[in-house]
Jmol script that loads the backbone (N, CA, C; Angstrom):
load data "model"
ATOM      1  N   MET A   1     155.081 128.916  91.765  1.00  0.00           N
ATOM      2  CA  MET A   1     154.158 128.130  92.004  1.00  0.00           C
ATOM      3  C   MET A   1     153.577 126.601  92.478  1.00  0.00           C
ATOM      4  N   LYS A   2     154.999 126.410  93.694  1.00  0.00           N
ATOM      5  CA  LYS A   2     153.953 126.488  94.958  1.00  0.00           C
ATOM      6  C   LYS A   2     153.119 125.674  95.637  1.00  0.00           C
ATOM      7  N   GLY A   3     152.776 126.824  95.612  1.00  0.00           N
ATOM      8  CA  GLY A   3     151.484 127.141  96.555  1.00  0.00           C
ATOM      9  C   GLY A   3     150.956 126.729  95.947  1.00  0.00           C
ATOM     10  N   SER A   4     150.622 127.323  94.320  1.00  0.00           N
ATOM     11  CA  SER A   4     149.523 126.704  93.743  1.00  0.00           C
ATOM     12  C   SER A   4     148.862 125.611  93.535  1.00  0.00           C
ATOM     13  N   ARG A   5     150.169 124.706  94.276  1.00  0.00           N
ATOM     14  CA  ARG A   5     149.882 122.748  94.167  1.00  0.00           C
ATOM     15  C   ARG A   5     149.359 122.597  95.525  1.00  0.00           C
ATOM     16  N   GLN A   6     149.682 123.225  96.341  1.00  0.00           N
ATOM     17  CA  GLN A   6     149.179 123.269  96.715  1.00  0.00           C
ATOM     18  C   GLN A   6     147.462 123.375  97.334  1.00  0.00           C
ATOM     19  N   TRP A   7     147.197 124.552  96.630  1.00  0.00           N
ATOM     20  CA  TRP A   7     146.372 124.833  97.305  1.00  0.00           C
ATOM     21  C   TRP A   7     144.894 124.100  96.540  1.00  0.00           C
ATOM     22  N   HIS A   8     145.115 123.233  94.971  1.00  0.00           N
ATOM     23  CA  HIS A   8     144.663 122.285  94.634  1.00  0.00           C
ATOM     24  C   HIS A   8     144.407 121.209  95.027  1.00  0.00           C
ATOM     25  N   PHE A   9     145.555 120.298  96.118  1.00  0.00           N
ATOM     26  CA  PHE A   9     145.749 119.108  96.369  1.00  0.00           C
ATOM     27  C   PHE A   9     144.128 119.417  97.890  1.00  0.00           C
ATOM     28  N   LEU A  10     144.240 121.120  98.302  1.00  0.00           N
ATOM     29  CA  LEU A  10     143.068 121.520  99.178  1.00  0.00           C
ATOM     30  C   LEU A  10     142.459 121.099  98.409  1.00  0.00           C
ATOM     31  N   ILE A  11     141.843 122.058  97.573  1.00  0.00           N
ATOM     32  CA  ILE A  11     140.459 121.699  97.278  1.00  0.00           C
ATOM     33  C   ILE A  11     140.408 120.037  96.595  1.00  0.00           C
ATOM     34  N   ALA A  12     141.243 119.412  96.198  1.00  0.00           N
ATOM     35  CA  ALA A  12     140.636 117.746  95.958  1.00  0.00           C
ATOM     36  C   ALA A  12     140.573 117.041  97.353  1.00  0.00           C
ATOM     37  N   SER A  13     141.322 118.152  98.330  1.00  0.00           N
ATOM     38  CA  SER A  13     141.237 116.769 100.026  1.00  0.00           C
ATOM     39  C   SER A  13     139.272 117.445 100.474  1.00  0.00           C
ATOM     40  N   VAL A  14     138.677 118.809  99.888  1.00  0.00           N
ATOM     41  CA  VAL A  14     137.871 119.244 100.639  1.00  0.00           C
ATOM     42  C   VAL A  14     137.057 118.914  99.507  1.00  0.00           C
ATOM     43  N   ALA A  15     137.458 118.384  97.980  1.00  0.00           N
ATOM     44  CA  ALA A  15     135.697 117.636  97.405  1.00  0.00           C
ATOM     45  C   ALA A  15     135.427 115.885  97.998  1.00  0.00           C
ATOM     46  N   LEU A  16     136.949 115.915  98.384  1.00  0.00           N
ATOM     47  CA  LEU A  16     136.374 114.189  98.804  1.00  0.00           C
ATOM     48  C   LEU A  16     135.895 114.413 100.174  1.00  0.00           C
ATOM     49  N   PHE A  17     136.128 115.219 101.059  1.00  0.00           N
ATOM     50  CA  PHE A  17     135.381 115.528 102.619  1.00  0.00           C
ATOM     51  C   PHE A  17     134.008 115.204 101.697  1.00  0.00           C
ATOM     52  N   PHE A  18     133.724 115.720 100.991  1.00  0.00           N
ATOM     53  CA  PHE A  18     132.036 116.429 100.719  1.00  0.00           C
ATOM     54  C   PHE A  18     131.036 115.424 100.103  1.00  0.00           C
ATOM     55  N   SER A  19     132.318 114.396  99.343  1.00  0.00           N
ATOM     56  CA  SER A  19     132.070 113.410  98.958  1.00  0.00           C
ATOM     57  C   SER A  19     131.261 111.767 100.065  1.00  0.00           C
ATOM     58  N   VAL A  20     132.362 112.429 100.196  1.00  0.00           N
ATOM     59  CA  VAL A  20     132.390 111.419 102.135  1.00  0.00           C
ATOM     60  C   VAL A  20     130.852 111.324 102.763  1.00  0.00           C
ATOM     61  N   ALA A  21     130.776 112.799 103.291  1.00  0.00           N
ATOM     62  CA  ALA A  21     130.146 113.598 104.441  1.00  0.00           C
ATOM     63  C   ALA A  21     128.402 113.188 103.930  1.00  0.00           C
ATOM     64  N   CYS A  22     128.448 113.378 101.955  1.00  0.00           N
ATOM     65  CA  CYS A  22     126.864 113.277 101.581  1.00  0.00           C
ATOM     66  C   CYS A  22     127.186 111.579 101.363  1.00  0.00           C
ATOM     67  N   TYR A  23     127.428 111.520 100.798  1.00  0.00           N
ATOM     68  CA  TYR A  23     127.449 109.257 101.072  1.00  0.00           C
ATOM     69  C   TYR A  23     126.694 109.189 102.149  1.00  0.00           C
ATOM     70  N   ILE A  24     127.956 109.441 103.390  1.00  0.00           N
ATOM     71  CA  ILE A  24     127.192 108.624 105.473  1.00  0.00           C
ATOM     72  C   ILE A  24     125.528 109.066 105.701  1.00  0.00           C
ATOM     73  N   ALA A  25     125.542 110.237 105.324  1.00  0.00           N
ATOM     74  CA  ALA A  25     123.905 111.403 104.965  1.00  0.00           C
ATOM     75  C   ALA A  25     122.811 110.489 105.548  1.00  0.00           C
ATOM     76  N   THR A  26     121.974 110.213 105.849  1.00  0.00           N
ATOM     77  CA  THR A  26     120.672 110.002 105.312  1.00  0.00           C
ATOM     78  C   THR A  26     119.700 110.508 104.573  1.00  0.00           C
ATOM     79  N   PRO A  27     119.418 110.285 104.141  1.00  0.00           N
ATOM     80  CA  PRO A  27     118.183 110.777 103.021  1.00  0.00           C
ATOM     81  C   PRO A  27     117.237 111.925 103.223  1.00  0.00           C
ATOM     82  N   GLU A  28     117.049 112.220 105.023  1.00  0.00           N
ATOM     83  CA  GLU A  28     116.743 112.549 105.487  1.00  0.00           C
ATOM     84  C   GLU A  28     117.022 112.808 106.617  1.00  0.00           C
ATOM     85  N   PRO A  29     117.067 114.469 107.010  1.00  0.00           N
ATOM     86  CA  PRO A  29     116.838 115.874 106.699  1.00  0.00           C
ATOM     87  C   PRO A  29     117.765 116.297 105.299  1.00  0.00           C
ATOM     88  N   THR A  30     116.877 117.210 104.641  1.00  0.00           N
ATOM     89  CA  THR A  30     117.723 117.676 103.594  1.00  0.00           C
ATOM     90  C   THR A  30     119.056 118.357 104.097  1.00  0.00           C
ATOM     91  N   ALA A  31     119.581 118.576 103.603  1.00  0.00           N
ATOM     92  CA  ALA A  31     121.283 119.894 103.853  1.00  0.00           C
ATOM     93  C   ALA A  31     121.812 119.624 102.312  1.00  0.00           C
ATOM     94  N   ASN A  32     122.038 121.247 102.547  1.00  0.00           N
ATOM     95  CA  ASN A  32     122.201 121.831 101.376  1.00  0.00           C
ATOM     96  C   ASN A  32     123.699 122.436 102.029  1.00  0.00           C
ATOM     97  N   LEU A  33     124.677 122.288 101.246  1.00  0.00           N
ATOM     98  CA  LEU A  33     126.394 122.766 101.927  1.00  0.00           C
ATOM     99  C   LEU A  33     127.028 124.004 101.051  1.00  0.00           C
ATOM    100  N   GLU A  34     127.603 124.388 101.409  1.00  0.00           N
ATOM    101  CA  GLU A  34     127.814 125.963 100.433  1.00  0.00           C
ATOM    102  C   GLU A  34     129.613 125.998 100.868  1.00  0.00           C
ATOM    103  N   LEU A  35     130.260 126.001 100.127  1.00  0.00           N
ATOM    104  CA  LEU A  35     131.910 125.902 100.305  1.00  0.00           C
ATOM    105  C   LEU A  35     132.465 127.496 100.255  1.00  0.00           C
ATOM    106  N   ILE A  36     133.432 127.966 101.277  1.00  0.00           N
ATOM    107  CA  ILE A  36     133.200 129.313 100.634  1.00  0.00           C
ATOM    108  C   ILE A  36     135.252 128.879 101.257  1.00  0.00           C
ATOM    109  N   ALA A  37     136.018 129.059 100.274  1.00  0.00           N
ATOM    110  CA  ALA A  37     137.133 129.217  99.937  1.00  0.00           C
ATOM    111  C   ALA A  37     138.447 130.114  99.547  1.00  0.00           C
ATOM    112  N   THR A  38     138.938 130.553 101.094  1.00  0.00           N
ATOM    113  CA  THR A  38     139.973 131.328 100.824  1.00  0.00           C
ATOM    114  C   THR A  38     141.552 131.186 100.929  1.00  0.00           C
ATOM    115  N   ALA A  39     142.352 132.137 100.332  1.00  0.00           N
ATOM    116  CA  ALA A  39     143.658 131.883  99.990  1.00  0.00           C
ATOM    117  C   ALA A  39     144.397 133.260  98.978  1.00  0.00           C
ATOM    118  N   THR A  40     145.348 132.970  99.014  1.00  0.00           N
ATOM    119  CA  THR A  40     146.337 134.440  98.256  1.00  0.00           C
ATOM    120  C   THR A  40     147.665 133.838  98.764  1.00  0.00           C
ATOM    121  N   GLU A  41     148.483 134.259  97.311  1.00  0.00           N
ATOM    122  CA  GLU A  41     149.640 133.540  96.788  1.00  0.00           C
ATOM    123  C   GLU A  41     150.191 134.612  98.240  1.00  0.00           C
ATOM    124  N   LYS A  42     150.223 135.513  98.109  1.00  0.00           N
ATOM    125  CA  LYS A  42     151.070 136.381  99.757  1.00  0.00           C
ATOM    126  C   LYS A  42     150.714 135.959 100.213  1.00  0.00           C
ATOM    127  N   SER A  43     149.544 134.741 100.946  1.00  0.00           N
ATOM    128  CA  SER A  43     149.123 134.982 102.701  1.00  0.00           C
ATOM    129  C   SER A  43     150.487 134.134 102.868  1.00  0.00           C
ATOM    130  N   PRO A  44     150.571 134.200 104.494  1.00  0.00           N
ATOM    131  CA  PRO A  44     151.770 133.452 104.991  1.00  0.00           C
ATOM    132  C   PRO A  44     151.518 131.769 105.766  1.00  0.00           C
ATOM    133  N   VAL A  45     149.327 132.284 106.028  1.00  0.00           N
ATOM    134  CA  VAL A  45     149.341 131.247 106.248  1.00  0.00           C
ATOM    135  C   VAL A  45     148.794 129.963 105.033  1.00  0.00           C
ATOM    136  N   THR A  46     148.494 129.054 105.703  1.00  0.00           N
ATOM    137  CA  THR A  46     148.050 128.336 104.622  1.00  0.00           C
ATOM    138  C   THR A  46     147.401 128.265 104.522  1.00  0.00           C
ATOM    139  N   PRO A  47     145.960 128.014 103.016  1.00  0.00           N
ATOM    140  CA  PRO A  47     144.660 128.382 102.999  1.00  0.00           C
ATOM    141  C   PRO A  47     143.428 127.279 103.677  1.00  0.00           C
ATOM    142  N   TYR A  48     142.709 128.018 104.008  1.00  0.00           N
ATOM    143  CA  TYR A  48     141.415 127.059 104.421  1.00  0.00           C
ATOM    144  C   TYR A  48     140.146 126.945 103.986  1.00  0.00           C
ATOM    145  N   ALA A  49     139.110 126.660 104.321  1.00  0.00           N
ATOM    146  CA  ALA A  49     137.648 126.260 103.428  1.00  0.00           C
ATOM    147  C   ALA A  49     137.077 126.000 104.401  1.00  0.00           C
ATOM    148  N   THR A  50     136.356 126.836 104.922  1.00  0.00           N
ATOM    149  CA  THR A  50     135.025 127.075 105.628  1.00  0.00           C
ATOM    150  C   THR A  50     133.389 126.710 105.529  1.00  0.00           C
ATOM    151  N   VAL A  51     132.819 125.826 106.166  1.00  0.00           N
ATOM    152  CA  VAL A  51     131.467 124.957 105.222  1.00  0.00           C
ATOM    153  C   VAL A  51     130.375 125.248 105.677  1.00  0.00           C
ATOM    154  N   ARG A  52     129.897 126.094 105.657  1.00  0.00           N
ATOM    155  CA  ARG A  52     128.351 125.929 106.238  1.00  0.00           C
ATOM    156  C   ARG A  52     127.300 125.540 105.774  1.00  0.00           C
ATOM    157  N   ALA A  53     126.396 124.592 106.099  1.00  0.00           N
ATOM    158  CA  ALA A  53     125.313 123.979 106.064  1.00  0.00           C
ATOM    159  C   ALA A  53     123.987 124.264 106.664  1.00  0.00           C
ATOM    160  N   THR A  54     123.038 124.249 105.876  1.00  0.00           N
ATOM    161  CA  THR A  54     121.529 124.697 106.191  1.00  0.00           C
ATOM    162  C   THR A  54     120.780 122.630 106.671  1.00  0.00           C
ATOM    163  N   VAL A  55     120.111 123.238 106.719  1.00  0.00           N
ATOM    164  CA  VAL A  55     119.482 121.484 107.389  1.00  0.00           C
ATOM    165  C   VAL A  55     118.630 122.148 107.127  1.00  0.00           C
ATOM    166  N   THR A  56     117.555 121.230 106.139  1.00  0.00           N
ATOM    167  CA  THR A  56     115.284 121.228 106.818  1.00  0.00           C
ATOM    168  C   THR A  56     115.222 120.156 107.409  1.00  0.00           C
ATOM    169  N   PRO A  57     114.686 120.321 108.218  1.00  0.00           N
ATOM    170  CA  PRO A  57     114.192 118.830 108.936  1.00  0.00           C
ATOM    171  C   PRO A  57     112.973 118.654 107.719  1.00  0.00           C
ATOM    172  N   THR A  58     112.645 117.240 108.545  1.00  0.00           N
ATOM    173  CA  THR A  58     111.758 116.208 107.845  1.00  0.00           C
ATOM    174  C   THR A  58     110.049 116.680 108.448  1.00  0.00           C
ATOM    175  N   PRO A  59     109.352 116.929 107.442  1.00  0.00           N
ATOM    176  CA  PRO A  59     108.370 116.991 107.995  1.00  0.00           C
ATOM    177  C   PRO A  59     107.271 116.477 108.690  1.00  0.00           C
ATOM    178  N   LYS A  60     106.549 116.019 110.145  1.00  0.00           N
ATOM    179  CA  LYS A  60     106.461 114.834 111.431  1.00  0.00           C
ATOM    180  C   LYS A  60     104.715 114.767 110.508  1.00  0.00           C
ATOM    181  N   ASN A  61     104.640 113.658 110.575  1.00  0.00           N
ATOM    182  CA  ASN A  61     102.925 114.148 110.337  1.00  0.00           C
ATOM    183  C   ASN A  61     102.271 112.978 111.281  1.00  0.00           C
ATOM    184  N   ALA A  62     100.462 112.696 111.074  1.00  0.00           N
ATOM    185  CA  ALA A  62     100.125 112.719 112.177  1.00  0.00           C
ATOM    186  C   ALA A  62      98.963 112.062 111.499  1.00  0.00           C
ATOM    187  N   THR A  63      98.100 111.329 111.867  1.00  0.00           N
ATOM    188  CA  THR A  63      96.824 110.648 111.677  1.00  0.00           C
ATOM    189  C   THR A  63      96.193 111.340 112.599  1.00  0.00           C
ATOM    190  N   VAL A  64      94.417 111.470 111.664  1.00  0.00           N
ATOM    191  CA  VAL A  64      93.100 111.922 112.797  1.00  0.00           C
ATOM    192  C   VAL A  64      92.657 110.125 113.562  1.00  0.00           C
ATOM    193  N   ASN A  65      92.643 110.193 114.809  1.00  0.00           N
ATOM    194  CA  ASN A  65      92.156 109.393 115.353  1.00  0.00           C
ATOM    195  C   ASN A  65      90.788 109.310 116.135  1.00  0.00           C
ATOM    196  N   ALA A  66      89.919 110.447 115.593  1.00  0.00           N
ATOM    197  CA  ALA A  66      88.404 110.598 115.690  1.00  0.00           C
ATOM    198  C   ALA A  66      87.315 109.559 115.320  1.00  0.00           C
ATOM    199  N   LEU A  67      86.292 109.353 116.218  1.00  0.00           N
ATOM    200  CA  LEU A  67      85.049 108.915 116.436  1.00  0.00           C
ATOM    201  C   LEU A  67      84.832 108.699 114.161  1.00  0.00           C
ATOM    202  N   ARG A  68      84.418 109.855 114.976  1.00  0.00           N
ATOM    203  CA  ARG A  68      83.743 110.174 113.168  1.00  0.00           C
ATOM    204  C   ARG A  68      84.908 111.372 112.290  1.00  0.00           C
ATOM    205  N   ALA A  69      84.902 112.608 113.032  1.00  0.00           N
ATOM    206  CA  ALA A  69      85.952 113.926 112.180  1.00  0.00           C
ATOM    207  C   ALA A  69      86.265 114.580 112.604  1.00  0.00           C
ATOM    208  N   LEU A  70      87.125 115.753 112.670  1.00  0.00           N
ATOM    209  CA  LEU A  70      87.701 116.559 114.199  1.00  0.00           C
ATOM    210  C   LEU A  70      87.235 117.552 113.015  1.00  0.00           C
ATOM    211  N   TRP A  71      87.127 118.321 114.345  1.00  0.00           N
ATOM    212  CA  TRP A  71      87.213 120.499 113.835  1.00  0.00           C
ATOM    213  C   TRP A  71      88.399 121.011 113.756  1.00  0.00           C
ATOM    214  N   VAL A  72      88.980 121.259 113.064  1.00  0.00           N
ATOM    215  CA  VAL A  72      89.358 122.299 112.747  1.00  0.00           C
ATOM    216  C   VAL A  72      89.374 123.565 113.314  1.00  0.00           C
ATOM    217  N   ARG A  73      90.339 124.221 114.127  1.00  0.00           N
ATOM    218  CA  ARG A  73      90.344 125.196 114.726  1.00  0.00           C
ATOM    219  C   ARG A  73      90.631 126.280 113.827  1.00  0.00           C
ATOM    220  N   GLU A  74      90.474 127.368 113.454  1.00  0.00           N
ATOM    221  CA  GLU A  74      91.589 129.484 113.729  1.00  0.00           C
ATOM    222  C   GLU A  74      92.496 129.544 114.897  1.00  0.00           C
ATOM    223  N   ALA A  75      92.849 129.192 115.779  1.00  0.00           N
ATOM    224  CA  ALA A  75      93.499 129.190 116.785  1.00  0.00           C
ATOM    225  C   ALA A  75      93.239 128.383 118.196  1.00  0.00           C
ATOM    226  N   SER A  76      93.720 127.855 118.576  1.00  0.00           N
ATOM    227  CA  SER A  76      94.271 126.614 120.079  1.00  0.00           C
ATOM    228  C   SER A  76      93.088 127.069 120.682  1.00  0.00           C
ATOM    229  N   GLY A  77      92.427 126.239 120.932  1.00  0.00           N
ATOM    230  CA  GLY A  77      90.501 126.188 122.659  1.00  0.00           C
ATOM    231  C   GLY A  77      89.193 125.867 120.963  1.00  0.00           C
ATOM    232  N   HIS A  78      89.241 125.269 122.563  1.00  0.00           N
ATOM    233  CA  HIS A  78      87.704 125.229 122.260  1.00  0.00           C
ATOM    234  C   HIS A  78      86.194 125.995 121.900  1.00  0.00           C
ATOM    235  N   THR A  79      86.843 127.433 121.844  1.00  0.00           N
ATOM    236  CA  THR A  79      86.164 128.066 121.488  1.00  0.00           C
ATOM    237  C   THR A  79      86.331 129.005 120.704  1.00  0.00           C
ATOM    238  N   SER A  80      87.810 128.746 119.623  1.00  0.00           N
ATOM    239  CA  SER A  80      87.564 128.776 118.279  1.00  0.00           C
ATOM    240  C   SER A  80      87.060 128.565 116.912  1.00  0.00           C
ATOM    241  N   PRO A  81      86.848 130.097 116.826  1.00  0.00           N
ATOM    242  CA  PRO A  81      86.030 129.332 115.520  1.00  0.00           C
ATOM    243  C   PRO A  81      85.974 128.327 114.354  1.00  0.00           C
ATOM    244  N   ILE A  82      85.845 127.569 114.203  1.00  0.00           N
ATOM    245  CA  ILE A  82      85.485 126.280 113.015  1.00  0.00           C
ATOM    246  C   ILE A  82      86.476 126.804 111.714  1.00  0.00           C
ATOM    247  N   SER A  83      87.289 125.719 111.621  1.00  0.00           N
ATOM    248  CA  SER A  83      88.213 126.593 109.990  1.00  0.00           C
ATOM    249  C   SER A  83      87.181 125.812 109.127  1.00  0.00           C
ATOM    250  N   GLY A  84      87.352 124.417 109.663  1.00  0.00           N
ATOM    251  CA  GLY A  84      87.116 123.265 108.502  1.00  0.00           C
ATOM    252  C   GLY A  84      86.745 121.744 109.663  1.00  0.00           C
ATOM    253  N   ILE A  85      86.969 120.521 108.433  1.00  0.00           N
ATOM    254  CA  ILE A  85      86.466 119.337 109.524  1.00  0.00           C
ATOM    255  C   ILE A  85      87.334 118.023 108.901  1.00  0.00           C
ATOM    256  N   LEU A  86      88.228 117.253 109.626  1.00  0.00           N
ATOM    257  CA  LEU A  86      88.811 116.121 109.050  1.00  0.00           C
ATOM    258  C   LEU A  86      87.620 114.495 109.249  1.00  0.00           C
ATOM    259  N   ASP A  87      88.048 114.455 107.665  1.00  0.00           N
ATOM    260  CA  ASP A  87      87.422 112.658 108.813  1.00  0.00           C
ATOM    261  C   ASP A  87      88.700 111.548 109.577  1.00  0.00           C
ATOM    262  N   SER A  88      88.022 110.780 109.419  1.00  0.00           N
ATOM    263  CA  SER A  88      89.521 110.026 110.983  1.00  0.00           C
ATOM    264  C   SER A  88      89.640 109.302 109.912  1.00  0.00           C
ATOM    265  N   GLY A  89      91.076 108.995 109.784  1.00  0.00           N
ATOM    266  CA  GLY A  89      92.120 108.529 108.552  1.00  0.00           C
ATOM    267  C   GLY A  89      92.562 109.394 107.763  1.00  0.00           C
ATOM    268  N   THR A  90      92.613 110.389 107.885  1.00  0.00           N
ATOM    269  CA  THR A  90      92.741 111.781 107.010  1.00  0.00           C
ATOM    270  C   THR A  90      94.909 111.883 107.917  1.00  0.00           C
ATOM    271  N   SER A  91      96.048 111.636 106.897  1.00  0.00           N
ATOM    272  CA  SER A  91      97.120 111.831 106.834  1.00  0.00           C
ATOM    273  C   SER A  91      97.129 113.903 107.419  1.00  0.00           C
ATOM    274  N   VAL A  92      97.997 114.484 108.299  1.00  0.00           N
ATOM    275  CA  VAL A  92      98.051 115.600 108.843  1.00  0.00           C
ATOM    276  C   VAL A  92      99.599 115.601 109.002  1.00  0.00           C
ATOM    277  N   GLU A  93      99.748 117.366 108.739  1.00  0.00           N
ATOM    278  CA  GLU A  93     101.289 117.910 107.974  1.00  0.00           C
ATOM    279  C   GLU A  93     101.514 118.624 109.988  1.00  0.00           C
ATOM    280  N   LEU A  94     101.782 118.135 111.292  1.00  0.00           N
ATOM    281  CA  LEU A  94     102.213 118.618 112.515  1.00  0.00           C
ATOM    282  C   LEU A  94     103.341 119.763 111.857  1.00  0.00           C
ATOM    283  N   LEU A  95     102.666 121.582 112.168  1.00  0.00           N
ATOM    284  CA  LEU A  95     103.656 122.429 112.055  1.00  0.00           C
ATOM    285  C   LEU A  95     103.402 122.689 113.421  1.00  0.00           C
ATOM    286  N   SER A  96     103.505 122.613 114.398  1.00  0.00           N
ATOM    287  CA  SER A  96     103.696 122.769 116.201  1.00  0.00           C
ATOM    288  C   SER A  96     104.504 122.116 116.552  1.00  0.00           C
ATOM    289  N   GLU A  97     104.528 122.148 117.820  1.00  0.00           N
ATOM    290  CA  GLU A  97     104.357 121.599 119.604  1.00  0.00           C
ATOM    291  C   GLU A  97     103.138 121.187 119.866  1.00  0.00           C
ATOM    292  N   CYS A  98     102.764 120.561 121.030  1.00  0.00           N
ATOM    293  CA  CYS A  98     101.710 120.147 121.590  1.00  0.00           C
ATOM    294  C   CYS A  98     102.090 121.754 122.728  1.00  0.00           C
ATOM    295  N   ASP A  99     101.193 122.989 122.280  1.00  0.00           N
ATOM    296  CA  ASP A  99     100.970 124.058 123.123  1.00  0.00           C
ATOM    297  C   ASP A  99     100.637 124.110 124.879  1.00  0.00           C
ATOM    298  N   GLU A 100     100.110 124.678 125.274  1.00  0.00           N
ATOM    299  CA  GLU A 100     100.125 124.545 127.129  1.00  0.00           C
ATOM    300  C   GLU A 100      98.498 123.934 126.815  1.00  0.00           C
ATOM    301  N   ILE A 101      98.087 123.885 126.236  1.00  0.00           N
ATOM    302  CA  ILE A 101      96.881 122.990 126.626  1.00  0.00           C
ATOM    303  C   ILE A 101      96.678 122.289 125.844  1.00  0.00           C
ATOM    304  N   GLY A 102      97.567 121.577 125.350  1.00  0.00           N
ATOM    305  CA  GLY A 102      96.763 120.016 124.291  1.00  0.00           C
ATOM    306  C   GLY A 102      96.710 120.183 123.209  1.00  0.00           C
ATOM    307  N   TRP A 103      97.030 121.227 122.153  1.00  0.00           N
ATOM    308  CA  TRP A 103      96.623 121.425 120.782  1.00  0.00           C
ATOM    309  C   TRP A 103      97.816 122.025 120.256  1.00  0.00           C
ATOM    310  N   ARG A 104      97.379 121.180 118.711  1.00  0.00           N
ATOM    311  CA  ARG A 104      98.752 121.291 117.418  1.00  0.00           C
ATOM    312  C   ARG A 104      98.088 122.233 116.674  1.00  0.00           C
ATOM    313  N   GLU A 105      99.479 122.466 116.161  1.00  0.00           N
ATOM    314  CA  GLU A 105      99.048 123.554 114.365  1.00  0.00           C
ATOM    315  C   GLU A 105      99.014 122.330 113.589  1.00  0.00           C
ATOM    316  N   ILE A 106      98.249 122.171 112.892  1.00  0.00           N
ATOM    317  CA  ILE A 106      98.765 121.024 111.671  1.00  0.00           C
ATOM    318  C   ILE A 106      98.081 121.652 110.245  1.00  0.00           C
ATOM    319  N   LYS A 107      98.357 121.357 109.204  1.00  0.00           N
ATOM    320  CA  LYS A 107      97.951 121.044 107.957  1.00  0.00           C
ATOM    321  C   LYS A 107      97.883 119.646 107.024  1.00  0.00           C
ATOM    322  N   SER A 108      96.635 120.387 106.013  1.00  0.00           N
ATOM    323  CA  SER A 108      95.912 118.861 105.438  1.00  0.00           C
ATOM    324  C   SER A 108      95.411 119.562 104.241  1.00  0.00           C
ATOM    325  N   GLY A 109      96.810 119.554 102.964  1.00  0.00           N
ATOM    326  CA  GLY A 109      96.120 119.832 102.139  1.00  0.00           C
ATOM    327  C   GLY A 109      95.811 121.404 101.750  1.00  0.00           C
ATOM    328  N   THR A 110      95.006 122.141 101.802  1.00  0.00           N
ATOM    329  CA  THR A 110      94.977 123.881 101.857  1.00  0.00           C
ATOM    330  C   THR A 110      94.328 123.746 103.196  1.00  0.00           C
ATOM    331  N   LEU A 111      93.515 123.380 103.981  1.00  0.00           N
ATOM    332  CA  LEU A 111      94.010 123.887 104.988  1.00  0.00           C
ATOM    333  C   LEU A 111      94.783 124.053 106.533  1.00  0.00           C
ATOM    334  N   THR A 112      94.905 124.785 106.357  1.00  0.00           N
ATOM    335  CA  THR A 112      95.872 124.986 107.987  1.00  0.00           C
ATOM    336  C   THR A 112      94.651 125.399 109.366  1.00  0.00           C
ATOM    337  N   GLY A 113      95.315 124.481 110.851  1.00  0.00           N
ATOM    338  CA  GLY A 113      94.622 125.346 111.713  1.00  0.00           C
ATOM    339  C   GLY A 113      95.185 124.693 113.338  1.00  0.00           C
ATOM    340  N   TRP A 114      94.325 124.469 113.380  1.00  0.00           N
ATOM    341  CA  TRP A 114      95.017 124.158 114.581  1.00  0.00           C
ATOM    342  C   TRP A 114      93.142 122.907 115.917  1.00  0.00           C
ATOM    343  N   VAL A 115      94.128 121.889 115.992  1.00  0.00           N
ATOM    344  CA  VAL A 115      93.437 120.679 115.764  1.00  0.00           C
ATOM    345  C   VAL A 115      93.608 120.221 117.726  1.00  0.00           C
ATOM    346  N   ASN A 116      93.020 119.541 119.101  1.00  0.00           N
ATOM    347  CA  ASN A 116      93.083 118.988 120.057  1.00  0.00           C
ATOM    348  C   ASN A 116      93.990 117.856 119.671  1.00  0.00           C
ATOM    349  N   ALA A 117      95.359 117.893 120.071  1.00  0.00           N
ATOM    350  CA  ALA A 117      96.068 116.660 119.766  1.00  0.00           C
ATOM    351  C   ALA A 117      95.792 115.340 120.313  1.00  0.00           C
ATOM    352  N   ASP A 118      94.915 115.131 121.366  1.00  0.00           N
ATOM    353  CA  ASP A 118      93.946 114.123 121.832  1.00  0.00           C
ATOM    354  C   ASP A 118      93.740 112.764 120.391  1.00  0.00           C
ATOM    355  N   TYR A 119      93.168 113.671 119.764  1.00  0.00           N
ATOM    356  CA  TYR A 119      92.855 113.321 118.564  1.00  0.00           C
ATOM    357  C   TYR A 119      93.568 113.032 117.321  1.00  0.00           C
ATOM    358  N   LEU A 120      94.563 112.985 117.049  1.00  0.00           N
ATOM    359  CA  LEU A 120      96.232 112.325 116.228  1.00  0.00           C
ATOM    360  C   LEU A 120      96.675 111.653 117.060  1.00  0.00           C
ATOM    361  N   SER A 121      96.813 110.692 115.883  1.00  0.00           N
ATOM    362  CA  SER A 121      98.694 109.572 116.340  1.00  0.00           C
ATOM    363  C   SER A 121      99.776 110.340 116.698  1.00  0.00           C
ATOM    364  N   GLY A 122     100.039 109.658 118.124  1.00  0.00           N
ATOM    365  CA  GLY A 122     100.989 110.431 118.759  1.00  0.00           C
ATOM    366  C   GLY A 122     101.081 111.135 119.698  1.00  0.00           C
ATOM    367  N   GLY A 123      99.658 111.778 119.895  1.00  0.00           N
ATOM    368  CA  GLY A 123      99.044 112.727 120.425  1.00  0.00           C
ATOM    369  C   GLY A 123     101.189 114.503 120.868  1.00  0.00           C
ATOM    370  N   CYS A 124     100.548 114.210 122.131  1.00  0.00           N
ATOM    371  CA  CYS A 124     102.027 115.601 121.935  1.00  0.00           C
ATOM    372  C   CYS A 124     102.971 114.410 122.217  1.00  0.00           C
ATOM    373  N   GLU A 125     103.377 113.644 121.619  1.00  0.00           N
ATOM    374  CA  GLU A 125     104.558 113.138 121.644  1.00  0.00           C
ATOM    375  C   GLU A 125     105.373 113.516 121.350  1.00  0.00           C
TER     376      GLU A 125
END
end "model"
wireframe off; spacefill off
backbone 0.3
color backbone group
């Protein structure tokens, strides 16, 4: 029975740790925690707990800063076919960092494609 009481104390300690850790964390990015506990009555060692965390990064956004509109292309580069047009002031989700020629993959509504980062707020930052 003594080992059983120690196990309950360990679970309570781990639960308290999780409460504190979740309280301190900022709401962004989100995290999913999974607790894996291992112990047996016959085990000569103290039970232990393992925590695995999965972090989902917060999407980055930018605004189109073109004179009137910005062409969205199927791939990076001026010669790629145009797949859509975004008006100046449109908010977009950034799906990639800048590539070697200064283009970023973006998403706005159902439109996904590549734009020259010079026409986005923040550019290639």
